[in-house]
C-alpha positions in Angstrom: 90.1 54.1 84.9 90.0 53.5 81.2 89.4 56.5 79.0 91.2 55.2 75.9 89.3 55.4 72.7 86.4 57.7 73.7 87.4 60.1 71.0 89.0 57.4 68.7 85.8 56.1 67.2 85.8 54.2 63.9 85.1 57.4 61.9 87.9 59.2 63.8 90.3 56.5 63.1 89.4 56.5 59.4 89.8 60.3 59.3 93.2 59.9 61.0 94.4 58.0 57.9 94.0 61.1 55.9 94.3 64.0 58.3 96.6 64.8 61.2 94.9 64.0 64.5 94.6 66.8 67.0 97.5 66.3 69.5 95.3 67.1 72.5 92.1 65.4 71.6 92.9 62.9 68.9 95.9 61.1 70.4 95.4 58.3 72.9 97.3 58.8 76.2 97.9 55.0 76.3 96.2 51.9 77.7 98.7 51.6 80.5 98.3 55.2 81.7 99.2 56.5 84.2 102.1 54.0 84.6 103.2 54.4 80.9 102.0 57.3 78.9 102.2 58.8 75.4 103.2 62.5 75.4 103.1 65.1 72.7 106.4 67.1 72.6 106.2 70.8 71.8 109.8 71.9 72.7 113.3 70.4 72.8 116.4 71.8 74.5 117.7 73.5 71.3 114.7 75.7 70.8 115.2 79.4 71.2 111.5 80.3 71.0 108.6 78.9 73.0 106.4 76.6 70.9 102.9 75.8 72.0 100.0 73.8 70.4 97.3 76.1 69.0 94.4 74.6 70.8 91.8 75.1 68.1 93.7 73.8 65.1 96.2 71.5 66.8 99.1 73.0 64.9 102.4 73.9 66.6 102.8 77.7 66.8 105.3 80.2 68.2 104.0 81.4 71.5 106.9 83.9 72.2 110.6 84.3 71.6 112.8 83.4 74.6 113.8 86.8 76.2 116.7 85.4 78.2 119.3 82.7 77.8 117.4 80.0 79.7 116.4 77.0 77.6 114.3 74.0 78.5 116.6 71.3 79.8 114.5 68.3 78.7 111.8 67.4 76.2 108.7 69.4 77.0 105.1 69.0 76.1 101.8 67.7 77.5 99.7 64.6 78.0 96.9 64.1 75.5 93.3 63.8 76.8 94.2 65.4 80.1 92.8 68.7 81.5 93.8 70.6 84.7 90.5 71.4 86.2 88.5 70.8 89.4 90.1 67.5 90.4 93.7 68.7 89.8 93.0 71.9 91.8 91.4 69.9 94.7 94.3 67.4 94.7 96.8 70.3 95.0 94.8 71.8 97.9 94.6 68.5 99.6 98.4 67.9 99.4 99.5 71.5 100.1 97.0 72.8 102.5 96.4 75.8 100.3 93.0 77.3 99.6 91.2 78.5 96.5 93.4 76.7 94.0 92.0 75.8 90.6 93.4 74.0 87.6 94.9 76.2 84.9 92.5 74.9 82.2 95.3 73.4 80.0 96.4 69.8 79.4 98.8 68.4 82.0 102.5 69.5 81.2 105.3 67.0 81.1 109.1 67.0 81.0 110.9 63.9 79.6 114.5 63.1 80.3 116.6 61.3 77.7 120.3 61.0 76.8 119.4 61.3 73.1 119.5 64.5 71.1 116.0 65.1 69.8 116.2 67.9 67.2 112.6 69.0 66.9 109.2 68.9 68.6 105.8 68.0 67.1 106.4 64.3 67.9 104.9 61.6 70.1 107.0 59.7 72.7 106.4 56.9 75.2 107.5 57.8 78.7 107.5 56.6 82.3 106.4 59.1 85.0 108.9 59.3 87.9 107.7 62.4 89.8 106.6 66.0 89.4 106.6 69.6 90.5 103.6 71.0 92.4 103.8 74.3 90.6 101.5 77.3 91.2 101.0 80.2 88.8 99.1 82.6 91.0 96.2 80.5 92.3 96.3 78.1 89.4 97.7 74.5 89.7 100.2 74.1 86.9 101.8 70.8 87.7 104.8 69.6 85.7 105.1 65.8 85.5 108.7 64.6 85.3 109.3 61.4 83.3 112.0 59.4 81.5 111.9 58.3 77.9 110.9 54.6 77.7 113.9 52.3 77.3 116.4 55.2 77.4 119.9 53.9 77.9 120.7 56.3 80.7 117.5 57.6 82.3 115.4 54.4 82.3 117.3 53.2 85.4 115.5 55.9 87.4 112.0 55.0 88.8 111.6 57.9 91.1 112.6 61.6 91.0 114.4 61.2 94.3 117.0 59.0 92.5 118.0 61.7 90.0 121.2 63.7 90.5 120.1 66.9 92.4 121.6 69.1 89.7 119.1 67.7 87.1 116.1 68.5 89.4 117.5 72.0 90.3 118.0 72.8 86.6 114.4 71.9 85.8 113.1 73.9 88.8 115.2 76.9 87.8 113.7 76.8 84.3 110.1 76.7 85.4 110.6 79.4 88.0 112.1 81.8 85.4 110.7 80.8 81.9 107.8 83.2 82.2 109.9 86.2 83.2 109.8 89.2 80.9 111.9 92.3 81.0 110.5 94.6 83.7 108.0 92.0 84.9 108.2 89.3 87.6 106.4 86.0 87.1 104.1 84.9 89.9 105.2 81.2 89.9 106.4 79.0 92.7 107.1 75.3 93.3 106.1 74.5 96.9 106.8 70.8 96.6 108.5 68.1 94.5 106.7 64.7 94.6 107.6 61.1 93.6 106.2 58.6 91.1 103.2 57.6 93.1 101.9 61.1 93.5 102.7 61.8 89.8 100.3 59.0 88.8 97.6 60.4 91.1 98.0 63.8 89.4 97.7 62.2 86.0 94.6 60.3 87.0 93.1 63.5 88.3 93.8 65.3 85.0 92.4 62.3 83.0 89.2 62.5 85.1 89.0 66.3 84.6 89.3 65.8 80.9 86.4 63.4 80.8 84.3 65.7 82.9 85.2 68.7 80.7 84.4 66.7 77.6 81.0 65.6 79.0 80.2 69.2 79.8 81.0 70.3 76.3 78.9 67.5 74.8 76.0 68.4 77.2 76.2 72.0 76.2 76.2 71.1 72.5 73.1 68.9 72.9 71.2 72.0 74.2 72.0 74.1 71.1 
């Protein structure tokens, strides 16, 4: 399925020469997606606050300070022109046997492993998906794609999450199971399964399809105004 360029029309490209493209809608996920993808990075392991893209403006904003000592153990961001909606929710239900699961309404999250020290977010990187976490936040599918930085000297040798040292996978799982914890509150998150590179590509495809459906719905609604 090719969705590249639907938002990158000639006027959009020309505007991009003068203005920063919106990282969710104005950046191309890549012509080789889901095998090779472009990701927008919001956070790096040295960050002590949680950054998140402001979905209206596209600027990076502080979502919340980190309450505990846990820090993201990899580059963290999302895949442009993806959306976790109906198809992502149905895929989760099909694979897990759970009922009444919906997508969380956000772009698809991604963690990217690299040996390099990247000092700040708000950047684009090329990556290769090798697996993912089937994560649930309540009844919402909140998958985390795990990838390696393209041509990374250390991590590019791994083509599937099953090949990673278990401590790396455990560290990532621990972060995502605790990063929403607040003093006096318990997060309602779980990771019922870890999946490999083939399923990761299926989840990305589902999120790409959800994005196009979501975009078509918005355009239809606007045509009726």
